[in-house]
MARTOR-928852 format. One record per residue (C-alpha): x negated, y, z; residue number from 1. Coordinates in steps of 0.02 Angstrom, whole numbers, plus 32768, in hexadecimal, padded with zeros to 4 digits. Layout:
// MARTOR-928852
((X, Y, Z), NUM)
...
***
This chain:
// MARTOR-928852
((A24F, 4677, 18D4), 1)
((A202, 46E2, 195E), 2)
((A283, 46A4, 19DA), 3)
((A256, 45F0, 19B0), 4)
((A19C, 4610, 19CE), 5)
((A1BF, 4668, 1A71), 6)
((A22C, 45D5, 1AA9), 7)
((A1A0, 455A, 1A80), 8)
((A122, 45C3, 1AE0), 9)
((A194, 45C7, 1B78), 10)
((A1A8, 450A, 1B75), 11)
((A0EB, 44F1, 1B65), 12)
((A0CA, 456A, 1BF5), 13)
((A14D, 4513, 1C5F), 14)
((A0FC, 4469, 1C42), 15)
((A04F, 44AE, 1C6A), 16)
((A08E, 44FF, 1D0A), 17)
((A0E5, 445F, 1D40), 18)
((A044, 43FE, 1D24), 19)
((9FE3, 4481, 1D84), 20)
((A059, 4476, 1E18), 21)
((A052, 43B9, 1E1D), 22)
((9F93, 43B5, 1E17), 23)
((9F7F, 443E, 1E98), 24)
((9FFD, 43F6, 1F10), 25)
((9FB4, 4348, 1F09), 26)
((9F03, 438C, 1F1F), 27)
((9F2B, 43F5, 1FB7), 28)
((9F33, 449B, 1F5E), 29)
((9E87, 4493, 1F0E), 30)
((9E54, 44E0, 1E6A), 31)
((9ECF, 44C0, 1DDC), 32)
((9EA8, 4434, 1D67), 33)
((9E41, 43D1, 1DE4), 34)
((9E66, 4318, 1DC8), 35)
((9EB1, 42B2, 1E54), 36)
((9E36, 4227, 1E7A), 37)
((9E6A, 417D, 1EBC), 38)
((9E0A, 419D, 1F5E), 39)
((9E72, 4239, 1F81), 40)
((9F11, 41DA, 1F5B), 41)
((9EDA, 4150, 1FD3), 42)
((9EAF, 41D0, 205A), 43)
((9F58, 4222, 2041), 44)
((9FB0, 417B, 2056), 45)
((9F4F, 414F, 20F3), 46)
((9F77, 41F8, 213F), 47)
((A02F, 41D9, 2121), 48)
((A022, 412F, 2174), 49)
((9FC6, 4176, 220B), 50)
((A046, 4202, 2219), 51)
((A0D3, 4184, 221A), 52)
((A07D, 4118, 229D), 53)
((A05F, 41AE, 230E), 54)
((A117, 41DD, 2300), 55)
((A147, 4130, 233D), 56)
((A0C6, 413A, 23C9), 57)
((A112, 41DE, 2405), 58)
((A1B7, 4185, 241E), 59)
((A169, 40E9, 246C), 60)
((A10B, 414B, 24F2), 61)
((A1B3, 4181, 2538), 62)
((A1DE, 40CD, 2560), 63)
((A139, 40A2, 25B7), 64)
((A162, 4117, 2612), 65)
((A0E4, 419D, 2639), 66)
((A0C8, 41B3, 26F2), 67)
((A074, 425C, 26DB), 68)
((A0D0, 42F1, 2724), 69)
((A0A4, 4393, 26C9), 70)
((A10C, 4417, 2724), 71)
((A1A5, 4413, 2798), 72)
((A20D, 4478, 271C), 73)
((A218, 43E1, 26AA), 74)
((A28F, 4397, 272B), 75)
((A2D6, 4426, 2791), 76)
((A307, 4494, 26FD), 77)
((A34E, 4403, 269A), 78)
((A37C, 4356, 26DA), 79)
((A389, 4371, 2796), 80)
((A426, 43E0, 279A), 81)
((A481, 4381, 2711), 82)
((A45D, 42D7, 275F), 83)
((A4AA, 430F, 2802), 84)
((A549, 4348, 27AA), 85)
((A55C, 42B6, 2732), 86)
((A528, 4226, 27A2), 87)
((A55B, 426F, 284A), 88)
((A4AF, 424B, 2894), 89)
((A449, 42AE, 2910), 90)
((A3E6, 4337, 28B8), 91)
((A389, 43D7, 28DD), 92)
((A3D7, 446C, 2886), 93)
((A349, 44E6, 2862), 94)
((A355, 45A0, 2883), 95)
((A373, 45C2, 27C9), 96)
((A41F, 4572, 27DB), 97)
((A45E, 45D5, 2871), 98)
((A516, 4606, 286A), 99)
((A4FD, 46C2, 287D), 100)
((A48C, 46E0, 27E7), 101)
((A45A, 4640, 2789), 102)
((A3C9, 4658, 2712), 103)
((A3D7, 45BE, 26A4), 104)
((A455, 4597, 261E), 105)
((A497, 44E5, 2625), 106)
((A4B4, 44C8, 256C), 107)
((A412, 446C, 2543), 108)
((A3FC, 4413, 25EB), 109)
((A4AC, 43CE, 25D6), 110)
((A48F, 43A6, 251E), 111)
((A3F5, 433B, 253F), 112)
((A41E, 42F7, 25EB), 113)
((A4DA, 42D9, 25ED), 114)
((A4E4, 424E, 2566), 115)
((A465, 41D4, 25B3), 116)
((A49F, 41F5, 2665), 117)
((A556, 41E1, 2636), 118)
((A52B, 413B, 25E4), 119)
((A4CE, 4108, 2681), 120)
((A564, 4137, 26EC), 121)
((A5D7, 40CD, 2680), 122)
((A55C, 403C, 2682), 123)
((A54C, 4037, 273F), 124)
((A602, 4069, 275E), 125)
((A5C6, 40EA, 27DE), 126)
((A5E4, 4076, 2872), 127)
((A542, 4018, 284F), 128)
((A4DE, 40B1, 2823), 129)
((A466, 4089, 28AF), 130)
((A42B, 3FF8, 2842), 131)
((A402, 406D, 27B2), 132)
((A348, 406D, 2791), 133)
((A2DD, 4109, 2792), 134)
((A29D, 40D2, 26E8), 135)
((A346, 40EB, 2693), 136)
((A362, 4192, 26E9), 137)
((A2B7, 41CD, 26AD), 138)
((A2B1, 4189, 25FC), 139)
((A35F, 41B7, 25BB), 140)
((A34E, 4276, 25B3), 141)
((A298, 4269, 257E), 142)
((A2C6, 41FC, 24EA), 143)
((A343, 427C, 24A7), 144)
((A2C5, 4308, 24C1), 145)
((A240, 42A6, 2461), 146)
((A2B5, 4289, 23CF), 147)
((A2DF, 4342, 23CB), 148)
((A226, 436F, 23CE), 149)
((A214, 4331, 231C), 150)
((A26B, 43D3, 22EF), 151)
((A1C1, 4423, 230F), 152)
((A171, 43AD, 2291), 153)
((A1FC, 43D7, 2217), 154)
((A1DC, 4492, 222A), 155)
((A121, 447B, 220E), 156)
((A145, 4410, 2175), 157)
((A1B9, 4490, 2125), 158)
((A148, 4523, 2149), 159)
((A0AB, 44CA, 210C), 160)
((A105, 4494, 206D), 161)
((A124, 454C, 2047), 162)
((A076, 4583, 207B), 163)
((A00F, 4504, 201B), 164)
((A07B, 44D7, 1F84), 165)
((A03E, 453A, 1EEE), 166)
((A0E6, 4550, 1E98), 167)
((A178, 45BE, 1EC9), 168)
((A1EF, 452B, 1EDE), 169)
((A217, 44E6, 1F8A), 170)
((A21D, 4436, 1F42), 171)
((A165, 4423, 1F1A), 172)
((A10C, 4388, 1F5C), 173)
((A0AF, 437F, 2000), 174)
((9FFB, 43B9, 1FEF), 175)
((9F62, 437A, 2049), 176)
((9F5A, 4419, 20B2), 177)
((A00E, 4405, 20E8), 178)
((9FF1, 4350, 2117), 179)
((9F54, 437E, 2179), 180)
((9FB7, 4400, 21DB), 181)
((A03B, 437F, 2205), 182)
((9FB7, 42FF, 2235), 183)
((9F5D, 437D, 22A3), 184)
((9FFF, 43A2, 22FD), 185)
((A026, 42E8, 2310), 186)
((9F7B, 42CC, 2363), 187)
((9F93, 435D, 23DC), 188)
((9FAC, 432B, 2492), 189)
((A042, 43A0, 249E), 190)
((A0A7, 4327, 2434), 191)
((A090, 429D, 24B5), 192)
((A09F, 4304, 2554), 193)
((A106, 43A3, 2548), 194)
((A175, 4364, 24BB), 195)
((A19F, 42C3, 2517), 196)
((A1CC, 431D, 25B9), 197)
((A26A, 4381, 25D6), 198)
((A228, 4433, 25C8), 199)
((A293, 44C5, 258F), 200)
((A1F3, 4505, 253C), 201)
((A1F9, 4472, 24C3), 202)
((A2AA, 44A3, 2492), 203)
((A26E, 4556, 247C), 204)
((A1E5, 4515, 2408), 205)
((A262, 44B2, 23A0), 206)
((A2D6, 4548, 238D), 207)
((A246, 45BB, 2361), 208)
((A20D, 4544, 22D9), 209)
((A2BC, 453A, 228F), 210)
((A2C9, 45F8, 2293), 211)
((A223, 460B, 2237), 212)
((A25A, 458E, 21B3), 213)
((A303, 45E5, 219D), 214)
((A2B2, 4690, 218B), 215)
((A227, 465E, 2114), 216)
((A296, 45F2, 20A6), 217)
((A31F, 4676, 209E), 218)
((A2A2, 46F3, 2059), 219)
((A281, 467E, 1FC7), 220)
((A337, 4662, 1F9E), 221)
((A3B8, 46DC, 1F5C), 222)
((A453, 4674, 1F82), 223)
((A4A5, 4623, 2019), 224)
((A4B0, 46C9, 2075), 225)
((A539, 4698, 20EE), 226)
((A4EA, 45F5, 2129), 227)
((A446, 4654, 2147), 228)
((A499, 46DA, 21B2), 229)
((A4FC, 4658, 2211), 230)
((A466, 45E6, 222F), 231)
((A3F2, 4671, 2269), 232)
((A477, 46B8, 22DD), 233)
((A493, 4612, 2333), 234)
((A3D8, 45F5, 2348), 235)
((A3C3, 46A1, 2395), 236)
((A453, 4688, 240E), 237)
((A427, 45DA, 244D), 238)
((A36E, 4604, 2451), 239)
((A38C, 46A0, 24BA), 240)
((A3FD, 4644, 2533), 241)
((A385, 45B2, 2542), 242)
((A2F6, 4628, 256F), 243)
((A306, 46E5, 2559), 244)
((A24C, 46E5, 252D), 245)
((A285, 46A2, 2485), 246)
((A2A2, 4758, 2453), 247)
((A1E5, 4774, 245A), 248)
((A1C3, 46E7, 23E0), 249)
((A255, 4716, 236E), 250)
((A223, 47CE, 2361), 251)
((A1A7, 47C1, 22D1), 252)
((A209, 474B, 225E), 253)
((A2AC, 47A9, 227D), 254)
((A25D, 4853, 225E), 255)
((A216, 4813, 21BB), 256)
((A2BB, 47C3, 218A), 257)
((A324, 485C, 21B2), 258)
((A2B2, 48CC, 214C), 259)
((A2A5, 4861, 20AF), 260)
((A337, 47EA, 20A0), 261)
((A3D1, 480F, 2039), 262)
((A432, 4787, 1FDE), 263)
((A454, 47F5, 1F47), 264)
((A39F, 482A, 1F28), 265)
((A35B, 4801, 1E7B), 266)
((A2C9, 4830, 1E11), 267)
((A323, 48C5, 1DC5), 268)
((A348, 4910, 1E70), 269)
((A294, 48F4, 1EA5), 270)
((A252, 494C, 1E0B), 271)
((A2C4, 49E1, 1E2B), 272)
((A292, 49EF, 1EE2), 273)
((A1DA, 49FA, 1EB0), 274)
((A1FC, 4AA1, 1E5A), 275)
((A251, 4AEF, 1EF2), 276)
((A1FD, 4B72, 1F5D), 277)
((A1BD, 4B40, 2009), 278)
((A24B, 4B97, 2063), 279)
((A2D3, 4B48, 1FF9), 280)
((A27C, 4A9F, 2003), 281)
((A272, 4AAA, 20C1), 282)
((A329, 4ADA, 20CE), 283)
((A35A, 4A49, 205D), 284)
((A2F1, 49D5, 20C8), 285)
((A345, 4A0E, 2169), 286)
((A3F0, 4A03, 211B), 287)
((A3D0, 4951, 20DF), 288)
((A38E, 491F, 218A), 289)
((A427, 4969, 21E0), 290)
((A49B, 4912, 2167), 291)
((A446, 486B, 2183), 292)
((A445, 4883, 2240), 293)
((A4FE, 48AF, 2241), 294)
((A526, 480B, 21EA), 295)
((A4D3, 47AD, 2279), 296)
((A53E, 47FB, 2301), 297)
((A5DE, 4797, 22ED), 298)
((A595, 46E6, 22E7), 299)
((A519, 4715, 2371), 300)
((A5A5, 4757, 23DF), 301)
((A60F, 46BC, 23C4), 302)
((A57D, 4649, 23F0), 303)
((A550, 46B0, 2489), 304)
((A606, 46B1, 24C4), 305)
((A60C, 45F3, 24BB), 306)
((A56C, 45E6, 2523), 307)
((A5AB, 4665, 25A3), 308)
((A64C, 4603, 25BA), 309)
((A5EA, 4562, 25CB), 310)
((A578, 45AA, 2651), 311)
((A609, 45FC, 26AC), 312)
((A66B, 455A, 26AC), 313)
((A5D5, 44F8, 26ED), 314)
((A59C, 456F, 2774), 315)
((A642, 45B8, 27B0), 316)
((A6D2, 4562, 2759), 317)
((A749, 45AE, 26DB), 318)
((A7E6, 45B7, 2747), 319)
((A7C8, 4662, 2793), 320)
((A786, 46A5, 26EF), 321)
((A825, 466E, 2697), 322)
((A88C, 46C3, 271F), 323)
((A82B, 4765, 270B), 324)
((A840, 4762, 264E), 325)
((A8FA, 473E, 265B), 326)
((A90D, 47D2, 26D2), 327)
((A8AC, 4840, 2657), 328)
((A830, 4868, 26E0), 329)
((A796, 4887, 2674), 330)
((A72C, 48C5, 2705), 331)
((A74F, 482A, 276E), 332)
((A72C, 47B9, 26DA), 333)
((A682, 4809, 26BA), 334)
((A654, 47F6, 2772), 335)
((A681, 473E, 276C), 336)
((A62E, 4708, 26CA), 337)
((A57C, 46C4, 26CC), 338)
((A4FC, 4719, 265C), 339)
((A461, 46AF, 2676), 340)
((A3EF, 4715, 2601), 341)
((A416, 47B4, 2663), 342)
((A3F0, 475E, 2708), 343)
((A351, 4715, 26BF), 344)
((A312, 47BF, 2688), 345)
((A342, 4815, 272A), 346)
((A2E0, 4796, 278E), 347)
((A245, 478E, 271F), 348)
((A233, 4849, 2707), 349)
((A20E, 485E, 27C1), 350)
((A159, 483E, 27EC), 351)
((A182, 4817, 28A1), 352)
((A1E9, 4782, 2866), 353)
((A161, 4744, 27F3), 354)
((A0E1, 474F, 287F), 355)
((A137, 46B8, 28CC), 356)
((A102, 4652, 2834), 357)
((A053, 469C, 281F), 358)
((A00F, 4738, 27CA), 359)
((9F8E, 4730, 2740), 360)
((9F1A, 47AC, 26E9), 361)
((9F3D, 47EE, 263A), 362)
((9EB9, 4780, 25EA), 363)
((9EFB, 46DD, 2634), 364)
((9F66, 46A9, 259F), 365)
((9EE1, 46CF, 251D), 366)
((9E4B, 468A, 257C), 367)
((9E99, 45F8, 25DB), 368)
((9F46, 45C8, 259C), 369)
((9F1D, 45C9, 24E2), 370)
((9E86, 4553, 24F1), 371)
((9EE4, 44EE, 2573), 372)
((9F75, 44CC, 24FD), 373)
((9F23, 44CA, 2452), 374)
((9E6D, 449F, 247D), 375)
((9DFE, 44B1, 23E2), 376)
((9E89, 44FB, 2379), 377)
((9E90, 4594, 23EA), 378)
((9DD6, 45B3, 23CC), 379)
((9DEC, 459E, 2311), 380)
((9E7A, 461D, 2317), 381)
((9E11, 469E, 2373), 382)
((9D81, 4686, 22F9), 383)
((9DF7, 4693, 2265), 384)
((9E41, 4737, 22A5), 385)
((9D94, 4781, 22BD), 386)
((9D5F, 4750, 220D), 387)
((9DFE, 479C, 21C5), 388)
((9DE1, 483F, 2221), 389)
((9D2E, 4843, 21E3), 390)
((9D66, 4824, 212F), 391)
((9DDD, 48B8, 2136), 392)
((9D55, 4935, 2164), 393)
((9D5F, 49C0, 212D), 394)
((9E1A, 49B2, 214D), 395)
((9E8F, 49E5, 20C0), 396)
((9F45, 49C7, 20E8), 397)
((9F7C, 49C8, 2031), 398)
((9EFB, 4946, 1FFE), 399)
((9F28, 48DF, 2098), 400)
((9FE3, 48E1, 2071), 401)
((9FC2, 48B7, 1FBB), 402)
((9F55, 4821, 1FE8), 403)
((9FC7, 47DB, 2070), 404)
((A02F, 4740, 205C), 405)
((A0D3, 476C, 20B5), 406)
((A0E8, 46BE, 2101), 407)
((A035, 46BB, 2140), 408)
((A049, 476A, 2189), 409)
((A0E8, 473A, 21E5), 410)
((A094, 469F, 2230), 411)
((9FFA, 46FE, 2268), 412)
((A061, 4789, 22B7), 413)
((A0D1, 4705, 2307), 414)
((A036, 46CC, 2366), 415)
((9FE4, 4772, 238F), 416)
((A079, 47DA, 23CA), 417)
((A0C4, 4755, 243F), 418)
((A017, 4732, 2485), 419)
((A000, 47EB, 24AD), 420)
((A0B1, 47FB, 24F2), 421)
((A0A2, 4765, 2567), 422)
((9FF6, 47A0, 259F), 423)
((A046, 483E, 25E3), 424)
((A0B8, 47D8, 2654), 425)
((A079, 47BF, 2706), 426)
((A0A1, 4705, 2713), 427)
((A056, 4697, 268C), 428)
((A059, 45DD, 266A), 429)
((A017, 457C, 25D3), 430)
((A0C3, 4537, 25A5), 431)
((A106, 45E8, 258E), 432)
((A0A8, 45F5, 24E9), 433)
((A0CF, 4545, 24AE), 434)
((A133, 4583, 2414), 435)
((A091, 45C7, 23CB), 436)
((A068, 4513, 239E), 437)
((A0CD, 4525, 22FD), 438)
((A077, 45BA, 22A9), 439)
((9FCD, 4581, 22E9), 440)
((9FD7, 44D4, 229A), 441)
((A025, 4518, 21FB), 442)
((9F99, 4594, 21E0), 443)
((9F01, 4539, 2223), 444)
((9F2C, 4483, 2246), 445)
((9ED8, 4441, 21A8), 446)
((9E31, 448C, 21DF), 447)
((9E24, 440C, 2269), 448)
((9DFD, 438A, 21E3), 449)
((9D7E, 43F3, 2185), 450)
((9CE4, 43B0, 21E0), 451)
((9CD3, 4302, 222E), 452)
((9C89, 4348, 22CE), 453)
((9D1E, 43BE, 22E7), 454)
((9D96, 4330, 22C2), 455)
((9D46, 42B9, 2340), 456)
((9D3E, 4342, 23C4), 457)
((9DF5, 436D, 23A7), 458)
((9E2D, 42B7, 23B4), 459)
((9DC2, 4295, 244D), 460)
((9E00, 432D, 24AE), 461)
((9EB6, 430D, 2486), 462)
((9EAB, 4254, 24AF), 463)
((9E64, 427C, 255A), 464)
((9EEA, 42FF, 2578), 465)
((9F72, 4282, 2549), 466)
((9F2C, 420B, 25CC), 467)
((9F19, 4296, 264D), 468)
((9FC7, 42E1, 263D), 469)
((A01C, 423D, 261B), 470)
((9FCD, 41CD, 269F), 471)
((9F60, 422F, 2719), 472)
((9FA3, 42DD, 2740), 473)
((A016, 42CE, 27D9), 474)
((A032, 421E, 2798), 475)
((A05A, 41CF, 2840), 476)
((A0FA, 4230, 2860), 477)
((A16C, 41D2, 27E7), 478)
((A129, 4122, 280F), 479)
((A13D, 4144, 28C9), 480)
((A1F1, 417C, 28AD), 481)
((A20E, 40DE, 2848), 482)
((A1C6, 4073, 28D3), 483)
((A22B, 40CC, 2959), 484)
((A2CC, 40BD, 28F5), 485)
((A2BB, 4002, 28D8), 486)
((A26E, 3FC8, 297E), 487)
((A2AB, 4048, 29FD), 488)
((A341, 40AE, 29C5), 489)
((A3A7, 4025, 2970), 490)
((A396, 3FAA, 2A03), 491)
((A3BB, 4036, 2A7F), 492)
((A45B, 4064, 2A23), 493)
((A48E, 3FAD, 2A19), 494)
((A473, 3F8F, 2AD3), 495)
((A4A8, 403D, 2B0F), 496)
((A401, 4051, 2B68), 497)
((A3CA, 4107, 2B82), 498)
((A327, 4136, 2B2C), 499)
((A2BC, 41D2, 2B2D), 500)
((A24B, 4200, 2A9B), 501)
((A1C2, 4283, 2AAD), 502)
((A169, 42C9, 2A15), 503)
((A0CB, 4330, 2A30), 504)
((A04D, 438A, 29C1), 505)
((A08D, 4358, 2915), 506)
((A0F7, 439D, 2889), 507)
((A1AE, 43A8, 28BB), 508)
((A1F7, 42F8, 28B0), 509)
((A295, 42F5, 2844), 510)
((A315, 42AC, 28BA), 511)
((A38C, 426C, 2836), 512)
((A30C, 41E5, 280D), 513)
((A330, 4198, 28B8), 514)
((A3E6, 417B, 2881), 515)
((A432, 41A0, 292C), 516)
((A4F1, 41B1, 291B), 517)
((A52F, 424E, 2972), 518)
((A5AB, 41EC, 29DB), 519)
((A517, 418D, 2A26), 520)
((A499, 4219, 2A31), 521)
((A4AB, 421C, 2AEF), 522)
((A44D, 4177, 2AF0), 523)
((A3B1, 41BF, 2A9B), 524)
((A366, 425F, 2AE1), 525)
((A2E6, 42B7, 2A73), 526)
((A267, 4332, 2AB7), 527)
((A208, 438C, 2A2D), 528)
((A162, 43D5, 2A67), 529)
((A119, 43DA, 29B9), 530)
((A0DD, 448E, 29B8), 531)
((A0C5, 44A6, 2A75), 532)
((A022, 44A2, 2AD6), 533)
((9FE4, 43FA, 2B0F), 534)
((9FDF, 43B8, 2B95), 535)
((A036, 4449, 2BEE), 536)
((A0DD, 4431, 2B95), 537)
((A0D2, 4374, 2BA5), 538)
((A0B6, 437A, 2C62), 539)
((A143, 43F6, 2C79), 540)
((A1B9, 438B, 2C13), 541)
((A187, 42EC, 2C6E), 542)
((A1A8, 4344, 2D13), 543)
((A25B, 4365, 2CDB), 544)
((A281, 42B5, 2CA2), 545)
((A21D, 425B, 2D2A), 546)
((A28F, 41F4, 2D9D), 547)
((A29F, 4236, 2E4E), 548)
((A2AF, 41C7, 2EE5), 549)
((A344, 422C, 2F21), 550)
((A3A2, 4222, 2E7C), 551)
((A36E, 4182, 2E24), 552)
((A356, 40D2, 2E5E), 553)
((A2D6, 4057, 2E1D), 554)
((A352, 3FF8, 2DB1), 555)
((A382, 4093, 2D51), 556)
((A2CB, 40BD, 2D3B), 557)
((A2A9, 4013, 2CF3), 558)
((A338, 401F, 2C76), 559)
((A307, 40CB, 2C38), 560)
((A283, 40BF, 2BAF), 561)
((A20E, 4151, 2B86), 562)
((A1A4, 4155, 2AE9), 563)
((A120, 41D5, 2ABD), 564)
((A0E3, 41F8, 2A0B), 565)
((A03E, 4254, 2A06), 566)
((9FA0, 425F, 2998), 567)
((9F19, 41E4, 29CB), 568)
((9E9A, 426F, 29E9), 569)
((9F05, 42AC, 2A7C), 570)
((9F29, 4202, 2AC9), 571)
((9E94, 420D, 2B3E), 572)
((9ECA, 42B8, 2B7A), 573)
((9F7A, 4274, 2B96), 574)
((9F3B, 41E3, 2C00), 575)
((9ECC, 4255, 2C66), 576)
((9F5B, 42CE, 2C85), 577)
((9FCB, 4240, 2CBF), 578)
((9F43, 4201, 2D33), 579)
((9F34, 42AE, 2D81), 580)
((9FEC, 42DB, 2D8F), 581)
((A052, 423A, 2D7E), 582)
((9FE7, 41AC, 2DC5), 583)
((A07D, 4138, 2DCD), 584)
((A097, 413E, 2D10), 585)
((A043, 40BE, 2C9F), 586)
((A041, 40C1, 2BE1), 587)
((A03F, 4035, 2B62), 588)
((A011, 4051, 2AAD), 589)
((A0A2, 4011, 2A44), 590)
((A073, 4046, 2995), 591)
((9FE3, 409B, 293D), 592)
((9FDE, 40DE, 288C), 593)
((9F3C, 4107, 2831), 594)
((9F12, 417C, 27DB), 595)
((9F65, 4217, 2821), 596)
((9F14, 42C0, 2801), 597)
((9F4B, 4357, 2866), 598)
((9EF6, 43FD, 2841), 599)
((9F45, 4445, 28DF), 600)
((9EDF, 43CD, 294C), 601)
((9E49, 43B8, 28DB), 602)
((9DCF, 43F2, 2961), 603)
((9E0D, 436B, 29D8), 604)
((9DFF, 42E7, 294E), 605)
((9D4C, 4319, 2924), 606)
((9D1C, 431C, 29DC), 607)
((9D5F, 426D, 29F8), 608)
((9D0C, 4231, 2958), 609)
((9C5F, 4264, 2995), 610)
((9C72, 4257, 2A52), 611)
((9CF4, 41CE, 2A67), 612)
((9D92, 41D3, 2AD4), 613)
((9D8F, 4243, 2B6C), 614)
((9DC3, 41B8, 2BE1), 615)
((9D57, 4125, 2BAC), 616)
((9D34, 4104, 2C62), 617)
((9DEA, 4114, 2C99), 618)
((9E40, 408F, 2C32), 619)
((9E9A, 404B, 2CCA), 620)
((9F28, 40C5, 2CA7), 621)
((9F51, 4071, 2C04), 622)
((9F85, 3FD4, 2C5F), 623)
((9F86, 3F56, 2BD2), 624)
((9F30, 3FBA, 2B4D), 625)
((9F43, 3FAC, 2A92), 626)
((9F03, 3EFA, 2A87), 627)
((9F89, 3EB8, 2AFE), 628)
((A01C, 3EFB, 2A9C), 629)
((A060, 3E90, 2A12), 630)
((A09B, 3F28, 29B1), 631)
((9FF5, 3F83, 29BC), 632)
((9F8C, 3F92, 291F), 633)
((9EE2, 3F43, 2940), 634)
((9E44, 3FA5, 291D), 635)
((9DE3, 3F43, 2899), 636)
((9D36, 3F80, 28CC), 637)
((9CDA, 3FD0, 295D), 638)
((9C63, 4060, 2976), 639)
((9C77, 40F0, 28FC), 640)
((9D02, 4095, 28A0), 641)
((9D66, 4083, 2941), 642)
((9D4F, 413A, 296B), 643)
((9D85, 416B, 28BC), 644)
((9E20, 4100, 28CE), 645)
((9E4B, 4149, 2978), 646)
((9E25, 41FD, 2945), 647)
((9E96, 4200, 28AC), 648)
((9F2C, 419A, 28DD), 649)
((9FDC, 41B3, 2920), 650)
((A00D, 414F, 29BB), 651)
((A0AF, 411E, 2A0F), 652)
((A09C, 4103, 2ACB), 653)
((A11C, 40B9, 2B41), 654)
((A11E, 410D, 2BEB), 655)
((A14A, 40A0, 2C80), 656)
((A162, 40C9, 2D39), 657)
((A118, 4059, 2DBD), 658)
((A190, 409C, 2E40), 659)
((A208, 4130, 2E56), 660)
((A1AE, 41D2, 2E6C), 661)
((A1D6, 4244, 2EFE), 662)
((A17C, 42E0, 2EC4), 663)
((A10B, 4319, 2E3A), 664)
((A07D, 4391, 2E39), 665)
((A0B0, 4447, 2E4F), 666)
((A04A, 4476, 2DB8), 667)
((A0B3, 4406, 2D48), 668)
((A155, 4440, 2D95), 669)
((A129, 44F8, 2D7A), 670)
((A0EE, 44E0, 2CC7), 671)
((A153, 453E, 2C48), 672)
((A1B1, 44DC, 2BC6), 673)
((A219, 451B, 2B35), 674)
((A269, 449F, 2ABF), 675)
***
């Protein structure tokens, strides 16, 4: 009789708990028993619709495409080297891919770049690759990266479902808080800029999110031990080879996992461990951590071996390595193999190397990079940390441990410790801490929709940043390459006419977008003055390529085309320099793209905006200025609008010689130039 009553009580309790979970989940984790009103159901539905629309928009912006250029690494650490190998086009192999000590693993660049480029190669049958558009070369890898970026949304979804669902099951419904976190992430400008560009940091963020999900979910499950070990090992290996900084992000979740996870743990074992002394408990903890860590070694080693062979085969070929292995020459084999993580660490641990990329103070990440990347959410995080520290005073570690939610603690520490670690590094960039987007939005994303003012401010800031990074920041580089490829390079290759392209004061132009086959690269000469002083480097370069009366006749001079791509704010300085040193050279404006923002020449842009061009009275050097060229973009208004257009634009100029030049100024000839 007693057993029957106990069984009925269990059934009643189970029904009540199920009802409680359903109500709490649907009401965003509010007080139990609160009814779900139709207005909240309608709001929930609208949020789902908006989230779906934003997901589609993220894919569509890839096909516009965005002309914004965030950072050269999006090309030169990803698509540029692979495009040269797959398509056989002219490319610029960055220093990270040198043959002596390459720093970058090729697994992910090949994974995201090889399929679309191989399809392009088959479509154009290689021989007509000069007809391939820059659009296809640009959009293909970005599309695959954008699809992969939804792995970040997936990680936020799984983590939020565990954070804000009131029941212990992983199958509880999506709560309002979880949906708000996803919606906040979907309205973040990072989803439409960094995620849609080919950055290795985006891949690092995806892998970090999957690692967090694997760790947190494994701690709630007592089965599937082998898949968990195997999955975590692969994530650690590919994450470390993609960017060795992944170890900094993985430290907290892996330390927590090693200390607490064991597939055979059950409630009985937990109750026994609570009665152990501190010494015995600590020894048991270390033994469990060692046992779990040992199980990761074999799958991690196998994954790392595959990546090492892939990098060795790409950078050096596998023939000599196979010979060394067959001869049992272990020492020779180890000298020949490529360990990109080791080379990466050796380079970045030397401050003198990092000084070439810029050194930053300790506070730069916390004070600049965090607000730069996460805007209002970074401020909310700092305020939340301060309030938590204040609530713990006077600090009692036992009370703190007892009140902590393990998942919340792991997410908070996964923000704080990497932020401190990266702040201690001399060279800092905002994208280095991009993986923090996952714990930040999981913990605090819903707070962005708490007050209407905060919501409007968040949406306004992120919308403007989407426009800035997508269509303004260094936005003239890609359109100018597109214009050059279609109107200059392709006709030059078809007619075998030699052409010289000069790029000055802009982000490094990715050469594979010009689609110049290597067997015809002698027809197109590229001079990259992007990071050199202007006009010194320009005059020195022009002195080297200028036709000489002793060496070149007038006909050859006429057939040789020279094009100069330069920000509009420096065009006046260019014309004045030509008037002083090369009076026989005239320039015609062929193409102009607006807007183009360059922080490197911001002072020149502002000066032109308020003072006008430096050579307003010397327009005779422009020959048939912008209005006389059919390909020149017309300025729609005059005065301040015209100055704004000229100050923040990217121009393509065609340089023409009136007659062969006998000599040039000694100052130009003696100018130093390093390409």
